[in-house]
N, C-alpha and C positions, 0 to 999 in steps of 0.2 A: 430151333434150340430147345423149345419146351413143347414141341408137338405131342399131342395126346396126353399131356399131363394136366391134372385138375389142380388149379391154383386158386386158393381162397385169399381174399384181401379184405380186412375189416376197415371201416371208415373210408370206404372206397367211392362214396357218392360225390366227393369233391376234394379239392386240395391235393396234397401229396398222395393220398390213397388212390385218387382217380388217375393220377399220372402213372403210378405204379401198376395199377390194373390195366391201363391202356398199353403200357409197354409189354406186359406179359401177353396180352391178347394179340398184339401185333407180332409177337414171337411164336405164335401158334398154340398157346395154351388154351385150355378150356377154363375160362376165368369165371369165378363166382364172386360177385360183389356182395359184401355184407355191410349193412349199415342200419342204423335205427330210423333214418329218414327214408320212408318208403317212396315218397313222391320223388325226391331227388335221386334215389337209387334206381327207380324204374326209368327215369328220364335219362340218366347217364348210360344205362345198359342199352336203351333204345338207340341212342346216338352212337355208341361204340359198335353196335351190331353192324352198322353200315360199312365199317372199315376193317373189322376183325375177320380172320379166316374161319374162326369158330365163334358162333354167337354166344355171348356171355349170358349169365343168368344172375338173378338177384334174389337174395334172401334177407329178410328183416330179422334183426336180433339186437338185444340189449346186452352188451358184453359184461355189464355189472352183475348179471344173473347167471349163475352156473347152470340153472335149469334151461334158460333161454339159449345159452351157448350150446349145451349138450343136445337139445332138441334140434337146433339148426344144423349142427354137423351130422346128426343122424339123417336128417332129410336130404342134405347135400349128398351123402354117401349113397342113399337110395335112389336119388333122382339123377345125379350127375356122375358119381363114381368116387373112389377113394382118393382123398386129398394127398397130393405128392409134395406140394409146396404151400406153405401158409405164411402170410405176412400180416403182422399186427400193426396197423396204422391208425386205429381209432384213438382219439385223444381229445382232451380239453385242457385248459390252463386257467390260472387265476392271476390277477394283478392286484396285489394288496400287501401292505406291510404285514410282517409276521404277527405283530401284536394285534392287528385288526382283522385278521382272517377269520371268517365265520366258520363254525364247525361244519355246517352243511356244505360250504364250498370246499373245505378240506376233504370231506368224505366223497364228494362228487369227483374231484380230480384224482384222488387215490383209487377210487372205485373203478373209474374208466381206464386211466392210464396204466395202473399197476395191476390191480386185481383182475380187470378185464383181460389184460395181456396174459396173465397166468391161466385164467380159465380157457382161453383160446389155445394157448400152447398145449395145455393138458388134453383138450378135446382133439386137436389136430394130431398131437403126438401119439395118442392111443390108436387113432386110425392108421397112422403110418406104421406103428409097431405091429398092429394086427394084420396089415396087408403083407408083411414080410418083405417089402420092397424098400423100406427106409424112406427118407425124404429130407426136406430142408425147411427150417423155420427161420424167418428173418423178422426181428422186432425193430420197431422204430423208437429210438430214444431221442437224444438231443445232446448238443454240447453242454446243456444244463445237467445232463446225467454224468458229466465228468468234472464239473466245477460247481461252485455255489453262485447263485444269482439273487440279487436283492429283489424283494417284492415277489418272490416266486417260491415260497416255502413248500407248498404242496406239490407244485410242478417239479421243482428240483428234487424233492424227496422221491416222488414217483419215478422220475427218469433215472435217478441213481438206482432205484430198486429194479428197474427194467434191465439195467446193465448187469446187476448182480444175479437176477433171475436167469438171464441168458447164460451166464457162465455156469451156474449150478445145473441148469437143465442140459447144457451141452455135455456135461459129464454124465448125467443120469441117462441120457438118450443115446449116447454114442454106441452102446452095445447093440442097439437096434438099427444101426445104420442111419441115424437121424442126426443131422447137423443143426446147430442153433447158433445164430449170430445176430448182432445188433448193429444198426446204422445210427450214427449220432450226427444229425444234420446241424449245420450252422444256420445263419439267417437265410431263409428261403422266402421268396415273394409268393404268397398264396392269398386266397380270400381273407383269411384270418389276419394276416399281417398287412393287408393293403392300406389300411388307414395310416400306418406309420409313414408310408411313402409320400404322403402329402406334405411332410416336413422335409424340405430340401436339406436343411442342416443335418438332420438325422441320417439321411441317405449318404451324404458326403462323409460324415464321421464314421459310419459303419464301413463304407467302401474303403476308407483310409485305413481301417483296422484290419483289413483282410489282405494278406500278402499278395494274393492274385489280383487284388484291386477291384473285385466285383462281388456282389451278393450272389447267392446260389439260385439256381432254377430248379423247379420240380424234376426236370429230366435228369439233373445231376444225381439226385437221390434215387430215381428209378433205375438208372444205369448201375449204381452201386448195389442195389437190391438184387437186380437180375444177375449180376456177377456172383454175389454170395450164394444165391439160390441155385446156380448152375453147376455143371460138372467141372468147369475150370477152377472152381473153388473146393474141389472134392476133399482136399486135405486141410480145410480151414473150418474150425468150429470153436465156439467160445470167444470169438473176437468182437471187440467193440470198435467199429470203424468210423472215425470222424470224417465227415464230408463237409468241409468248412472253408475250403480255399486256403488252408494253412493258418487260420485264425488261432487255433489252440497252440500250434507249433511256435508261433511268435509270442504267445502269451499277451497278445494285445487285448485291451479291455476299454470300452467306452464307459467312463465313470461319470458320477454326478457332478464332479468338479472339472471334468475335462471336456472334450469336444461334443459329448453327448448330452450336454445340459438341457437342451431343448426337448430331447426325447424323454429325459427324466421327468420334466414337467408334464409331458403327455401321460406318463404312467400314473403320476399322482392324481390326475384328474379323471382317470379311467380305471378306478379300483373295482372292477367287476370281474366275474368269471366269464371268460369268452370261450365259446365252444366251436369246434370244427371237427367234422368226422375224420378228416385226414390231418393228423397232427404235425404242424411244422415245428421247426426249432424256434425257440423264442428269439426275437431280436435282442441283441445284447444291450443291456441298460446303460 
C-alpha cells in the first residue's frame, strides 16, 4: 500500500506515534521515526526492524525549533529520500486550572503541539512541493480540538489550533498535489493515560459515555491515519476526523458532578505537565 514511500512520523518512539509508525512499516513504507528521545527512538527502531519489510530509521529532533526541524528534514531527504507522507504525532499536555497554569507550561504545550506541528508541516510540505509528486500530511489533534475541556487551557487551545492549521494548509498546498488532514482521537489507552485506568470508576464512566461502549486502541488511530494518507482518500483534504467511538456524536460528557467525579479528583491532585512523544487524546474529565 505504501511500498517505496518515505513516511516520517514525529513523536514515534512510543504511544500513538509508535503505533502509527509500525502500521506504515508493515504496509511497506520506508519509515523515519522522529523523536527528541534518542534512546527510546533507537530502541523502537531496532525492535521494528525485525518485523518490517523495510528497515526503519531514526532521527532526533526538537519540533519546537524551526532550525532543528529544517536540518532534520534535510538529512532525511539526503539519506532516505523525499518525504511522501508525514504524520505529526509529537505532543504534550498540561493538567491545571486555567488560573493556575504557569507561563512555562503554556509555552511548552503550545510550542510542541501547535508550533511544532506547523514547523514540520512546513518542512515536509516544501519537500513534497519540490519533488513534484505531491504527498499527504496527517496531523494528530484530539476531541479536545473540537470542544472545550476543563483544566486543559493550553492543550485545548493547541489542539484547536492544529485543526485550524490543517484546514488553512489544505487550501495552501492543494495546488501542489498535497493533501492535509487531521485525526481527532477520543480517549486512547497509551503510556500517558495508563495511570487513569487504575481507577475502575473512571474506566466504567468513560466506557459508558462512548456509544460503542469501549475506549479506543492505538490501532484505531493508526488505521484512520493510514486511510487518510493513502490513495483511497485521494479526494479528501482539510478534514478533521474524530475517531472516538461516537463520543462527540452523542455529546456525552463525564462531568465533575456526574459519573466522572473520581477522575476529577485525580486531575486536581495531578496538576503537572505530562509529556509523551506520541500524543493521545485527553481522557474526558
